[in-house]
N, CA, C and O of each residue as an XYZ file, in Angstrom:
308
protein
N      13.408     50.041      7.504
C      13.944     48.663      7.460
C      13.518     47.808      6.130
O      12.374     47.896      5.685
N      14.407     47.062      5.588
C      13.941     46.202      4.539
C      13.716     44.890      5.287
O      14.353     44.468      6.252
N      12.644     44.309      4.628
C      12.148     42.852      5.000
C      13.017     42.032      4.164
O      13.407     42.375      3.047
N      13.344     40.792      4.824
C      14.092     39.823      4.293
C      13.129     38.922      3.444
O      12.055     38.588      3.946
N      13.435     38.551      2.295
C      12.733     37.728      1.377
C      12.742     36.385      1.938
O      13.736     35.928      2.502
N      11.599     35.714      1.785
C      11.406     34.220      2.079
C      11.839     33.174      0.847
O      11.200     33.138     -0.205
N      12.697     32.549      1.037
C      13.046     31.605      0.117
C      14.624     31.947     -0.378
O      15.593     31.207     -0.217
N      14.615     33.105     -0.942
C      15.890     33.680     -1.388
C      16.448     32.906     -2.517
O      15.711     32.335     -3.321
N      17.855     32.873     -2.599
C      18.631     32.118     -3.647
C      18.352     30.767     -3.627
O      18.343     30.226     -4.733
N      18.087     29.975     -2.520
C      17.874     28.551     -2.616
C      16.564     28.236     -3.213
O      16.522     27.249     -3.947
N      15.423     28.958     -3.003
C      14.174     28.757     -3.740
C      14.301     29.248     -5.037
O      13.537     28.665     -5.806
N      14.978     30.097     -5.557
C      15.286     30.392     -6.952
C      16.124     29.338     -7.800
O      15.955     29.218     -9.014
N      17.008     28.607     -7.100
C      17.857     27.493     -7.640
C      16.875     26.348     -7.862
O      16.938     25.650     -8.874
N      15.867     26.143     -6.799
C      15.151     24.892     -6.950
C      14.136     25.012     -8.090
O      13.788     24.037     -8.757
N      13.656     26.318     -8.290
C      12.763     26.766     -9.318
C      13.370     26.467    -10.695
O      12.792     25.778    -11.535
N      14.616     27.051    -10.877
C      15.357     26.859    -12.007
C      15.741     25.523    -12.446
O      15.835     25.171    -13.622
N      15.975     24.742    -11.327
C      16.273     23.160    -11.567
C      14.983     22.462    -12.058
O      15.042     21.553    -12.885
N      13.922     22.862    -11.583
C      12.605     22.187    -12.154
C      12.376     22.684    -13.258
O      11.859     21.855    -14.006
N      12.546     23.822    -13.787
C      12.247     24.467    -15.223
C      13.326     23.582    -16.093
O      12.960     22.960    -17.090
N      14.486     23.579    -15.701
C      15.508     22.945    -16.717
C      15.069     21.386    -16.868
O      15.088     20.844    -17.973
N      14.688     20.727    -15.731
C      14.347     19.403    -15.801
C      13.261     19.226    -16.785
O      13.329     18.393    -17.689
N      12.121     20.127    -16.575
C      10.987     20.079    -17.525
C      11.285     20.307    -18.933
O      10.780     19.646    -19.841
N      12.183     21.331    -19.105
C      12.439     21.570    -20.504
C      13.184     20.439    -21.225
O      12.950     20.174    -22.405
N      14.174     19.715    -20.414
C      14.942     18.576    -20.793
C      13.913     17.530    -21.313
O      14.008     17.005    -22.423
N      12.816     17.244    -20.320
C      11.982     16.158    -20.708
C      11.030     16.550    -21.902
O      10.666     15.672    -22.684
N      10.629     17.833    -22.052
C       9.947     18.085    -23.239
C      10.758     17.950    -24.405
O      10.278     17.430    -25.412
N      11.918     18.356    -24.379
C      12.885     18.159    -25.533
C      13.059     16.745    -26.035
O      12.999     16.465    -27.232
N      13.289     15.815    -25.025
C      13.576     14.508    -25.281
C      12.100     13.818    -25.897
O      12.038     13.100    -26.895
N      11.139     14.163    -25.175
C       9.839     13.501    -25.539
C       9.155     14.050    -26.940
O       8.522     13.268    -27.649
N       9.306     15.321    -27.265
C       8.655     15.813    -28.384
C       9.656     16.077    -29.600
O       9.209     15.926    -30.737
N      10.931     16.449    -29.431
C      11.880     16.770    -30.439
C      12.947     15.728    -30.683
O      13.947     16.004    -31.345
N      12.735     14.479    -30.133
C      13.649     13.497    -30.412
C      13.610     13.055    -31.814
O      12.586     12.816    -32.455
N      14.943     12.960    -32.268
C      14.913     12.414    -33.647
C      14.764     10.860    -33.752
O      14.450     10.349    -34.827
N      14.973     10.172    -32.722
C      14.913      8.707    -32.701
C      13.283      8.377    -32.785
O      12.494      8.942    -32.028
N      12.896      7.494    -33.691
C      11.452      7.241    -33.646
C      11.396      6.181    -32.560
O      12.395      5.531    -32.250
N      10.097      6.002    -31.934
C       9.780      5.138    -30.748
C       9.115      3.766    -31.422
O       8.086      3.797    -32.098
N       9.848      2.596    -31.137
C       9.356      1.358    -31.743
C       8.090      1.062    -31.030
O       7.854      1.407    -29.873
N       7.339      0.434    -31.763
C       5.917      0.024    -30.951
C       6.277     -1.121    -30.058
O       7.406     -1.586    -30.214
N       5.600     -1.584    -29.264
C       5.939     -2.404    -28.069
C       5.953     -3.829    -28.852
O       5.347     -3.859    -29.922
N       6.495     -4.823    -28.472
C       6.501     -6.248    -29.127
C       5.298     -6.771    -28.733
O       4.527     -6.300    -27.896
N       5.165     -7.884    -29.455
C       3.895     -8.700    -29.227
C       3.815     -9.293    -27.802
O       2.770     -9.219    -27.156
N       4.903     -9.868    -27.332
C       5.084    -10.420    -26.013
C       4.743     -9.112    -24.876
O       4.132     -9.323    -23.829
N       5.171     -7.959    -25.220
C       4.899     -6.860    -24.316
C       3.435     -6.448    -24.224
O       2.851     -6.153    -23.182
N       2.882     -6.469    -25.538
C       1.429     -6.213    -25.661
C       0.583     -7.349    -24.949
O      -0.410     -6.998    -24.312
N       0.878     -8.525    -25.014
C       0.203     -9.602    -24.435
C       0.315     -9.447    -22.841
O      -0.674     -9.627    -22.130
N       1.500     -9.124    -22.347
C       1.646     -9.006    -20.919
C       0.742     -7.717    -20.350
O       0.080     -7.748    -19.313
N       0.851     -6.674    -21.181
C       0.094     -5.467    -20.773
C      -1.328     -5.861    -20.706
O      -2.019     -5.568    -19.731
N      -1.759     -6.485    -21.672
C      -3.242     -6.867    -21.776
C      -3.758     -7.825    -20.604
O      -4.848     -7.712    -20.043
N      -2.825     -8.748    -20.344
C      -3.362     -9.532    -19.393
C      -3.149     -9.001    -17.965
O      -3.842     -9.491    -17.073
N      -2.274     -8.064    -17.674
C      -2.237     -7.308    -16.524
C      -3.496     -6.463    -16.390
O      -4.124     -6.321    -15.340
N      -3.801     -5.913    -17.574
C      -5.059     -5.087    -17.528
C      -6.336     -5.872    -17.226
O      -7.326     -5.404    -16.664
N      -6.186     -7.163    -17.683
C      -7.618     -8.130    -17.585
C      -7.673     -8.312    -15.822
O      -8.669     -8.242    -15.101
N      -6.361     -8.546    -15.465
C      -6.444     -8.707    -13.906
C      -6.934     -7.647    -13.002
O      -7.612     -7.860    -11.997
N      -6.542     -6.476    -13.431
C      -6.885     -5.274    -12.771
C      -8.344     -4.911    -12.820
O      -8.946     -4.356    -11.901
N      -8.904     -5.307    -14.079
C     -10.327     -4.742    -14.381
C     -11.286     -5.816    -14.220
O     -12.414     -5.453    -13.889
N     -11.084     -7.112    -14.388
C     -11.999     -8.195    -14.332
C     -12.122     -8.576    -12.841
O     -11.095     -8.706    -12.176
N     -13.356     -8.761    -12.286
C     -13.565     -9.102    -11.004
C     -14.006    -10.588    -10.932
O     -13.611    -11.265     -9.983
N     -14.760    -11.099    -11.831
C     -15.148    -12.470    -11.720
C     -14.327    -13.389    -12.704
O     -13.831    -12.973    -13.751
N     -14.252    -14.540    -12.299
C     -13.278    -15.530    -12.904
C     -13.614    -15.709    -14.414
O     -12.662    -15.640    -15.192
N     -14.859    -15.930    -14.918
C     -15.232    -16.159    -16.235
C     -14.918    -14.844    -17.054
O     -14.377    -14.964    -18.154
N     -15.185    -13.789    -16.638
C     -14.906    -12.430    -17.323
C     -13.466    -12.303    -17.542
O     -13.046    -11.924    -18.635
N     -12.521    -12.652    -16.382
C     -11.254    -12.559    -16.617
C     -10.510    -13.505    -17.606
O      -9.560    -13.215    -18.334
N     -11.201    -14.796    -17.463
C     -10.773    -15.919    -18.580
C     -11.080    -15.458    -20.038
O     -10.298    -15.618    -20.975
N     -12.367    -14.838    -20.131
C     -12.618    -14.402    -21.516
C     -11.605    -13.299    -21.872
O     -10.992    -13.400    -22.935
N     -11.396    -12.293    -21.089
C     -10.500    -11.230    -21.444
C      -9.156    -11.833    -21.818
O      -8.608    -11.427    -22.843
N      -8.570    -12.782    -21.059
C      -7.314    -13.189    -21.338
C      -7.307    -14.125    -22.503
O      -6.268    -14.459    -23.073
N      -8.388    -14.499    -22.805
C      -8.464    -15.400    -24.259
C      -8.483    -14.452    -25.354
O      -7.896    -14.637    -26.421
N      -9.299    -13.244    -25.010
C      -9.149    -12.164    -26.119
C      -7.565    -11.731    -26.250
O      -7.044    -11.627    -27.361
N      -6.928    -11.517    -25.183
C      -5.556    -11.095    -25.435
C      -4.739    -12.016    -26.096
O      -3.845    -11.621    -26.844
N      -4.962    -13.257    -25.888
C      -4.148    -14.345    -26.560
C      -4.549    -14.335    -28.084
O      -3.665    -14.503    -28.925
N      -5.817    -14.148    -28.448
C      -6.210    -13.995    -29.866
C      -5.487    -12.851    -30.322
O      -4.867    -13.025    -31.371
N      -5.414    -11.711    -29.785
C      -4.735    -10.412    -30.209
C      -3.308    -10.703    -30.570
O      -2.727    -10.306    -31.579
N      -2.799    -11.487    -29.560
C      -1.321    -11.731    -29.557
C      -1.062    -12.864    -30.765
O      -0.002    -12.794    -31.387
N      -1.863    -13.721    -31.036
C      -1.679    -14.683    -32.249
C      -1.724    -13.836    -33.569
O      -0.999    -14.048    -34.540
N      -2.648    -12.870    -33.480
C      -2.894    -12.054    -34.769
C      -1.555    -11.162    -34.922
O      -1.167    -10.873    -36.054
N      -0.953    -10.792    -33.945
C       0.272     -9.935    -33.829
C       1.361    -10.613    -34.529
O       2.138     -9.946    -35.211
N       1.492    -11.927    -34.418
C       2.565    -12.750    -34.902
C       2.517    -13.082    -36.248
O       3.398    -13.784    -36.743
């Protein structure tokens, strides 16, 4: 008697779909002809302040971090 394979055609289709999605992501990420623009000054400031809120636990440390972000933002413009 032959044993029935587990997964069969459906499993194969799922694996192929994942491979195609991964290949497409790699193609668009690494071989894309369009250059990626650097983030704007406003986006950099927002990201920096968000990072300060996540990492600083004390109020003075957070305020100092945010001031550093604002100085970097002023230099960006």
